[in-house]
SERO-4910 file (N, C-alpha, C, O; in steps of 0.05 Angstrom, whole numbers):
BEGIN
 pado doro    nc1    nc2    nc3   cac1   cac2   cac3    cc1    cc2    cc3    oc1    oc2    oc3
  Met    A    718    -61   -793    705    -70   -769    722    -90   -755    724    -90   -730
  Ser    A    734   -108   -770    750   -129   -757    775   -117   -744    784   -127   -723
  Leu    A    786    -95   -755    809    -82   -743    801    -70   -716    816    -71   -696
  Phe    A    777    -58   -715    767    -47   -690    764    -69   -668    773    -65   -646
  Ile    A    753    -91   -676    749   -113   -657    776   -124   -648    780   -130   -624
  Phe    A    795   -126   -666    822   -136   -660    836   -118   -640    846   -127   -619
  Thr    A    836    -91   -646    849    -73   -628    835    -71   -600    848    -68   -580
  Thr    A    809    -73   -600    794    -73   -575    802    -97   -558    805    -95   -534
  Gln    A    805   -120   -570    813   -144   -556    841   -142   -545    847   -149   -522
  Ile    A    860   -131   -561    887   -128   -552    889   -109   -529    902   -115   -508
  Val    A    876    -86   -531    876    -66   -509    862    -78   -484    871    -74   -462
  Gly    A    841    -93   -489    827   -106   -466    845   -126   -451    841   -131   -427
  Met    A    864   -138   -465    882   -157   -452    906   -144   -440    915   -152   -419
  Val    A    916   -123   -453    941   -111   -444    936    -91   -421    952    -88   -403
  Asn    A    913    -77   -422    907    -57   -402    907    -67   -373    920    -54   -356
  Pro    A    895    -89   -366    896    -99   -339    925   -105   -329    931   -102   -306
  Val    A    941   -115   -348    969   -121   -341    984    -95   -334    998    -94   -313
  Ile    A    980    -75   -350    994    -49   -345    984    -36   -319    999    -26   -303
  Leu    A    957    -37   -315    946    -26   -290    956    -42   -266    960    -31   -244
  Gly    A    959    -68   -269    970    -85   -247    999    -77   -240   1006    -75   -217
  Trp    A   1015    -72   -261   1043    -63   -256   1043    -36   -242   1059    -32   -223
  Ile    A   1026    -18   -250   1025      8   -237   1016      5   -208   1026     19   -191
  Gln    A    997    -12   -204    987    -17   -177   1009    -28   -159   1012    -19   -136
  Val    A   1025    -46   -169   1047    -57   -153   1068    -36   -149   1080    -34   -128
  Phe    A   1074    -20   -170   1094      1   -168   1087     22   -147   1104     31   -132
  Leu    A   1061     28   -145   1052     47   -124   1048     35    -97   1042     49    -77
  Gly    A   1051      8    -95   1048     -5    -70   1019     -8    -61   1013     -5    -37
  Leu    A   1001    -12    -80    973    -14    -74    962    -42    -76    939    -46    -83
  Glu    A    978    -62    -69    969    -90    -71    945    -94    -52    927   -109    -58
  Asp    A    946    -81    -28    925    -83     -9    911    -55     -7    922    -37      6
  Pro    A    888    -52    -20    875    -26    -20    866    -16      8    861      8     11
  Tyr    A    863    -34     27    854    -26     54    876    -11     69    870      4     88
  Lys    A    901    -13     61    923      1     74    922     31     67    928     47     85
  Asn    A    915     37     42    915     65     34    891     69     15    895     71     -9
  Pro    A    867     70     26    843     72      9    841     98     -8    831     97    -30
  Lys    A    852    120      3    850    145    -12    867    144    -37    859    151    -59
  Leu    A    892    134    -35    909    131    -58    898    111    -78    900    115   -102
  Phe    A    887     89    -68    875     69    -85    851     80   -100    847     75   -124
  Gly    A    835     97    -86    812    110    -99    821    129   -121    809    130   -142
  Met    A    843    144   -116    854    161   -137    864    145   -160    861    153   -183
  Phe    A    876    123   -154    886    105   -176    863     95   -193    865     96   -218
  Leu    A    841     87   -181    818     78   -196    805    101   -212    797     98   -235
  Leu    A    804    125   -199    793    148   -213    809    154   -238    797    158   -260
  Phe    A    835    156   -236    851    163   -259    853    141   -280    855    146   -304
  Ser    A    851    116   -271    852     93   -290    827     91   -306    827     77   -327
  Thr    A    805    104   -298    781    104   -314    777    131   -328    766    132   -350
  Thr    A    785    153   -315    780    179   -327    799    185   -350    789    196   -371
  Ile    A    824    179   -348    843    185   -370    836    171   -396    835    184   -417
  Pro    A    829    145   -396    821    133   -421    796    145   -433    793    147   -457
  Asn    A    777    152   -416    752    165   -426    758    192   -439    747    198   -460
  Ile    A    775    207   -427    783    233   -439    797    229   -465    793    244   -484
  Leu    A    815    210   -466    830    205   -490    813    194   -513    820    196   -536
  Ser    A    790    183   -507    772    172   -528    754    193   -540    740    187   -560
  Ile    A    753    217   -529    735    238   -539    740    244   -569    721    245   -584
  Pro    A    765    247   -578    769    253   -607    759    230   -624    749    235   -646
  Cys    A    761    205   -615    751    183   -632    721    185   -635    711    181   -658
  Phe    A    707    190   -614    678    192   -616    670    217   -632    650    216   -647
  Tyr    A    685    239   -630    679    263   -645    681    257   -675    663    264   -691
  Tyr    A    704    246   -684    708    241   -712    689    219   -723    680    221   -746
  Ser    A    682    200   -707    663    180   -716    635    192   -719    620    184   -736
  Gly    A    629    211   -702    604    226   -704    602    242   -729    581    243   -742
  Leu    A    625    254   -737    625    269   -763    620    250   -786    605    257   -804
  Asp    A    633    227   -786    629    208   -807    600    198   -807    589    193   -829
  Tyr    A    589    195   -784    561    185   -782    542    205   -794    522    198   -807
  Val    A    547    231   -789    529    252   -800    531    251   -831    510    254   -844
  Ile    A    555    248   -842    558    246   -871    543    222   -882    529    224   -902
  His    A    545    200   -868    531    175   -876    501    179   -876    487    171   -894
  Lys    A    491    192   -855    462    196   -853    451    215   -874    429    211   -884
  Lys    A    468    235   -881    460    253   -903    458    239   -930    440    243   -945
  Lys    A    478    222   -935    477    206   -959    453    187   -960    440    184   -980
  Glu    A    448    175   -937    425    157   -935    399    172   -940    381    162   -954
  Glu    A    397    196   -929    373    212   -933    370    220   -962    347    220   -973
  Ala    A    392    226   -976    391    233  -1004    381    209  -1021    366    213  -1040
  Val    A    390    185  -1014    382    162  -1029    352    157  -1025    338    150  -1044
  Ile    A    343    160  -1001    314    157   -995    297    177  -1010    276    171  -1021
  Glu    A    307    202  -1011    292    223  -1026    291    216  -1055    271    220  -1068
  Ala    A    314    207  -1066    315    200  -1095    296    177  -1101    282    177  -1121
  Ala    A    295    157  -1083    277    135  -1087    248    143  -1086    231    134  -1101
  Glu    A    242    161  -1067    214    170  -1065    206    187  -1089    183    185  -1099
  Ser    A    224    204  -1099    217    220  -1123    215    203  -1148    198    208  -1165
  Tyr    A    231    182  -1150    229    163  -1172    202    148  -1170    189    144  -1191
  Lys    A    194    141  -1146    168    127  -1142    145    145  -1150    126    136  -1162
  Asp    A    147    171  -1142    126    190  -1149    124    195  -1179    102    198  -1189
  Gln    A    146    195  -1193    146    199  -1222    134    176  -1237    122    179  -1258
  Asn    A    137    152  -1226    128    128  -1240     99    121  -1233     89    101  -1244
  Glu    A     86    136  -1216     59    129  -1209     39    143  -1226     15    140  -1223
***
């Protein structure tokens, strides 16, 4: 968990710097001069990371299903043990 929080903080600090460099490279310091290009820049700067995160959510979902099945098995075992001792 701490590795996740650490990497999230690093990415959260580095990402605005990189996007700022790209914005300067494309000449979009003033969005009012070229709003269409700035809108495309915003679209891609939010869409690409979301698309790249799909595998992470997929694999974590698989792990979560395994976890829930194990949890359900433990609950079943506890209930059957309780029924046997009554």
